C-alpha positions, 0 to 999 in steps of 0.5 A: 877693763871695766871693772878697774874703772868701776873700781875707780869710781866706787872706791868706797864700795870696792874696799867695803867688798874688799873689808867684808870678804876680808873679814869674812875669811878671818873669821873662818880661819879664826873658827878652824883654828879654834876647832883644831884645838882642844884647849881654851888657852890655845884658842884665846888667840885665834878668837882674840885675833881672827875672830874679833879682827874678822868682825870688826873688818865687817863692821868697817866694810858695811860701814863704807858701803852705808856711806857710799849709799848715803853719798848717793843720795846726797848727789840725787838731792843735789841734782833734784834741788838745781833741777827745781831751781832752774824751773823756778818762776819769779815771782814778778813773772806770776804777777805778770800771768795773774794780771794777763789771766784777768784781762783775758777773762775780762775780754772773754766776759765782754764778748759773751755780753755782747 
């Protein structure tokens, strides 16, 4: 059940794994087909269909995986941006704090001189 839940949440990664595995199987099937025939004319269909198709699936799978990683990075950056916005201090608050520090420093100076 957890695997199905993971596949629903991480559909792009699940599809990437399936595409890469399918591509590897196609390349192996193509290799077995090519190695079983001594005539080049009979090897070409295996290379054209299984070999190239398998490589295309592997490229699609790796692209999907990288895309999923980039989506994770963007989600992390969005969360950091939200936290930064929530913790931002208003300029007027900074001015009030600076004025308060000056008052406290002036009091400290007055208490030292007396």
